[in-house]
BAFI-3210 file (N, C-alpha, C; in Angstrom, 3 decimals, decimal comma, padded with zeros to 6 digits):
// residues 113
n [1|2|3|4|5|6|7|8|9|10|11|12|13|14|15|16|17|18|19|20|21|22|23|24|25|26|27|28|29|30|31|32|33|34|35|36|37|38|39|40|41|42|43|44|45|46|47|48|49|50|51|52|53|54|55|56|57|58|59|60|61|62|63|64|65|66|67|68|69|70|71|72|73|74|75|76|77|78|79|80|81|82|83|84|85|86|87|88|89|90|91|92|93|94|95|96|97|98|99|100|101|102|103|104|105|106|107|108|109|110|111|112|113]
n.u [000,849|000,577|002,028|000,680|001,697|001,561|001,710|004,274|005,844|005,239|006,242|008,951|009,589|009,185|011,120|013,488|013,524|013,270|015,657|017,265|015,420|013,836|014,948|013,367|014,379|015,284|012,974|012,144|014,103|013,308|011,115|008,842|006,976|005,110|005,488|005,226|002,498|001,576|002,724|001,292|-001,265|-000,778|-000,276|-002,806|-004,129|-003,305|-000,633|002,428|004,639|007,681|009,482|012,540|014,512|017,126|020,238|020,679|023,137|026,420|026,725|024,854|021,607|018,898|016,421|013,647|013,788|012,101|010,652|009,268|007,628|005,644|002,987|-000,549|-002,804|-004,796|-007,982|-009,042|-011,766|-014,436|-015,931|-019,296|-020,724|-020,081|-017,855|-019,337|-021,863|-024,535|-027,326|-027,508|-026,375|-028,259|-030,472|-029,611|-029,241|-031,861|-033,107|-031,742|-032,412|-035,161|-035,222|-033,958|-035,674|-038,109|-040,465|-039,900|-041,750|-043,152|-043,270|-045,622|-047,356|-047,902|-049,383|-051,697|-052,909]
n.v [-001,184|002,181|005,033|008,141|011,551|012,982|010,912|009,947|012,160|012,415|009,955|010,288|012,426|011,195|009,157|010,676|012,008|014,415|015,823|015,852|016,284|017,139|018,596|020,811|020,877|018,309|016,798|018,068|017,215|014,607|014,807|015,719|018,350|020,069|020,191|021,961|022,456|019,908|019,706|021,698|020,502|018,284|019,599|020,671|018,345|017,868|017,335|018,362|020,365|021,865|024,542|025,702|028,210|027,554|026,714|023,923|022,899|024,067|027,461|027,239|027,608|029,078|027,350|025,565|023,637|020,952|019,673|017,011|017,284|016,382|013,989|013,810|013,617|010,952|010,703|008,502|006,459|005,128|001,968|001,681|-000,593|-003,144|-005,959|-009,144|-008,363|-009,337|-008,838|-006,073|-005,744|-007,056|-005,410|-002,923|-003,687|-004,367|-001,873|-000,422|-001,965|-001,567|001,157|001,076|-000,397|000,876|002,420|005,497|008,519|010,910|014,489|015,579|013,479|013,304|015,628|015,083|013,099]
n.w [000,000|-000,864|000,680|001,801|001,113|003,482|005,378|004,800|005,484|008,223|009,175|008,560|010,264|012,745|012,603|012,467|014,889|017,640|018,057|015,715|013,552|010,385|007,447|005,212|002,613|002,268|001,862|-000,429|-002,209|-002,469|-004,003|-002,813|-002,791|-001,568|001,212|003,390|003,493|004,182|006,720|008,004|007,945|009,608|012,024|012,436|013,008|015,516|016,077|017,515|016,085|015,485|013,874|012,510|010,993|008,913|007,303|005,152|004,499|005,445|004,674|002,706|001,081|002,917|004,686|006,137|009,111|010,412|013,377|015,158|018,072|019,813|019,827|019,019|021,779|022,419|023,584|026,160|025,943|027,687|027,120|025,919|026,401|028,577|028,580|028,451|029,231|028,312|028,346|028,091|025,592|023,947|024,430|023,379|020,701|019,981|020,160|018,163|015,942|015,809|015,160|012,683|011,078|011,078|009,109|007,473|007,791|005,680|005,929|004,860|005,028|007,748|008,127|006,709|008,131]
ca.u [000,000|001,349|001,823|000,422|002,788|001,455|002,241|005,726|006,425|005,107|007,184|010,305|009,760|009,324|012,417|014,573|013,518|013,211|016,981|017,710|014,372|013,995|015,002|012,454|015,098|015,394|011,734|012,167|014,962|012,558|009,978|007,696|007,099|004,194|005,672|004,721|001,054|001,394|003,060|000,123|-002,314|-000,409|-000,505|-004,260|-004,543|-002,879|000,804|003,216|005,797|008,349|010,334|013,584|015,093|018,560|020,778|020,867|024,594|027,067|026,785|023,807|020,360|018,138|015,126|013,094|013,970|010,901|010,859|008,064|007,853|004,634|001,867|-001,821|-003,262|-006,082|-008,700|-009,502|-013,218|-014,919|-016,927|-020,675|-021,185|-018,998|-017,764|-020,137|-023,159|-025,372|-028,638|-027,373|-026,120|-029,538|-031,322|-029,117|-029,512|-033,307|-033,416|-031,216|-033,200|-036,450|-034,986|-033,552|-036,748|-039,339|-040,529|-039,907|-042,958|-042,907|-043,972|-046,966|-048,196|-048,304|-050,419|-052,917|-053,498]
ca.v [000,000|003,404|006,003|009,502|012,461|013,298|009,762|009,916|013,250|012,064|008,882|010,863|013,198|010,231|008,483|011,621|012,403|015,859|016,457|016,078|016,841|016,953|019,858|020,825|020,587|016,854|016,351|018,625|016,332|013,357|015,098|016,173|019,794|020,845|019,686|022,931|022,217|018,668|020,041|022,446|019,512|017,509|020,465|020,754|017,063|017,815|017,085|019,538|020,383|023,163|024,777|026,714|028,552|027,283|026,154|022,474|022,727|025,340|028,420|026,948|028,370|028,942|026,682|025,248|022,301|020,625|018,689|016,507|017,381|015,584|013,482|014,136|012,749|010,355|010,474|007,142|006,444|003,874|001,351|001,821|-001,905|-003,908|-007,358|-010,085|-007,792|-009,764|-008,192|-004,720|-005,895|-007,367|-004,219|-001,940|-004,201|-004,261|-000,467|-000,057|-002,673|-000,878|002,399|000,768|-001,006|001,661|003,230|006,946|009,193|012,229|015,516|015,797|012,377|013,647|016,670|014,502|012,154]
ca.w [000,000|-000,958|001,752|001,350|001,453|004,904|006,112|004,582|006,272|009,636|009,478|008,529|011,500|013,843|012,460|012,731|016,299|017,841|018,048|014,333|012,701|008,936|006,715|004,074|001,372|002,143|001,229|-001,777|-003,008|-002,680|-004,861|-002,024|-002,976|-000,725|002,574|004,372|003,597|004,933|008,112|008,496|008,178|010,795|013,186|012,614|013,578|016,907|016,238|017,850|015,189|015,483|012,705|012,638|009,700|008,898|006,064|005,180|004,509|005,772|003,578|001,724|001,144|004,162|004,595|007,457|009,683|011,181|014,439|015,822|019,514|020,514|019,032|019,664|022,853|022,078|024,838|026,420|026,090|028,246|026,243|026,360|026,835|029,185|028,161|029,210|029,587|027,191|028,390|027,552|024,160|023,306|024,537|022,412|019,362|019,738|019,928|016,847|014,931|015,702|014,415|011,310|010,292|011,149|007,890|007,673|007,312|005,091|006,701|004,346|005,493|009,106|008,037|006,165|009,096]
c.u [000,890|001,022|001,537|001,625|002,760|002,011|003,757|006,407|006,370|006,102|008,623|010,582|009,950|010,702|013,575|014,655|013,586|014,579|017,441|016,643|014,651|013,970|014,089|013,131|015,274|014,131|011,675|012,979|014,266|011,329|008,721|007,782|006,223|004,269|005,150|003,206|000,775|001,709|001,876|-001,027|-002,027|-000,620|-002,003|-004,810|-004,046|-001,411|001,492|004,502|006,383|009,149|011,338|014,152|016,597|018,966|020,923|022,355|025,234|027,204|025,715|022,583|019,621|016,787|014,658|013,419|012,790|011,219|009,509|008,353|006,862|003,549|000,566|-002,166|-004,649|-006,823|-009,154|-010,993|-013,623|-015,956|-018,329|-021,215|-019,979|-019,017|-018,620|-021,508|-024,135|-026,734|-028,576|-027,130|-027,441|-030,475|-030,915|-029,422|-030,986|-033,692|-032,944|-032,017|-034,533|-036,307|-034,708|-034,719|-038,090|-039,402|-040,604|-041,208|-042,560|-043,726|-045,397|-047,908|-048,725|-049,441|-051,750|-053,625|-054,401]
c.v [001,241|004,336|007,369|010,372|012,808|012,159|009,671|010,962|012,921|010,978|009,400|011,659|012,278|009,570|009,399|011,990|013,913|016,552|016,796|016,789|016,549|018,326|019,749|020,490|019,081|016,280|016,846|017,715|014,997|013,571|015,500|017,691|020,611|020,393|020,655|022,769|020,952|018,884|020,774|021,478|018,698|018,326|020,565|019,463|016,890|017,491|018,406|019,464|021,786|023,303|025,870|026,970|028,384|026,725|024,644|022,149|024,071|026,240|028,224|027,835|028,071|028,298|026,387|023,802|022,067|019,532|018,308|016,460|016,533|015,150|013,802|013,120|012,246|010,085|009,022|007,187|005,086|003,283|001,514|000,515|-002,668|-005,340|-008,225|-009,565|-008,064|-009,076|-006,798|-004,766|-006,145|-006,162|-003,168|-002,394|-004,063|-002,819|-000,028|-000,721|-001,984|000,409|002,120|000,293|-000,289|002,542|004,722|007,515|010,551|013,257|015,748|014,648|012,683|014,664|016,094|013,618|012,811]
c.w [000,000|000,198|001,135|001,713|002,944|005,756|005,988|005,458|007,766|010,012|009,493|009,799|012,697|013,803|012,831|014,211|016,441|017,825|016,637|013,513|011,239|008,275|005,501|002,756|001,165|001,485|-000,212|-002,705|-003,304|-003,558|-004,110|-001,973|-002,030|000,733|003,631|004,560|004,401|006,421|008,742|008,816|009,435|012,068|013,482|013,228|015,014|017,136|016,567|017,046|015,219|014,197|013,036|011,254|009,785|007,545|006,220|005,240|004,843|004,544|002,524|001,919|002,449|003,862|006,008|007,836|010,620|012,189|015,052|017,320|020,311|019,538|019,752|020,750|022,473|023,387|024,962|026,712|026,643|027,303|026,817|026,923|027,360|028,669|029,063|029,608|028,447|027,176|027,777|026,048|023,433|023,320|023,508|020,988|019,018|019,423|018,545|015,736|014,712|014,899|012,945|010,458|010,422|009,910|008,225|007,113|006,764|005,849|006,196|004,730|006,901|009,066|007,567|007,174|010,103]
res [r|l|m|s|q|r|q|i|i|l|q|a|l|k|d|a|g|p|d|r|g|v|h|g|f|e|w|d|a|q|g|i|k|r|y|a|s|r|i|h|e|l|k|a|l|g|y|t|i|t|s|t|h|e|a|l|t|p|g|g|a|i|g|a|r|y|r|l|m|a|e|p|v|v|p|q|v|e|p|l|i|q|d|g|d|d|d|q|v|h|e|q|f|a|m|l|s|e|l|a|f|t|p|a|r|k|h|w|q|d|e|a|a]
***
């Protein structure tokens, strides 16, 4: 399965670690041209990514080095139904089945009744 550019960038940041980071020119050399947009998307998803402006090589052109500092915290959600609670499972299934198989009424049908 092919990885998206966002997945490639995220994996590169993880592999490099926060001390080294990844310079944008490294992605540019791999053919990933819109890396700043992918970084923006990752930040919007909750990743903490810093950037510093620096040269990739001494005396070279200035670009940005990105560092993954933290990943999003996924909240732990308690399950609605506990393992082994068969009565609750059957009750929830019956309620969902009733909703799924009840024919929908159009608003004009309600007015005519």
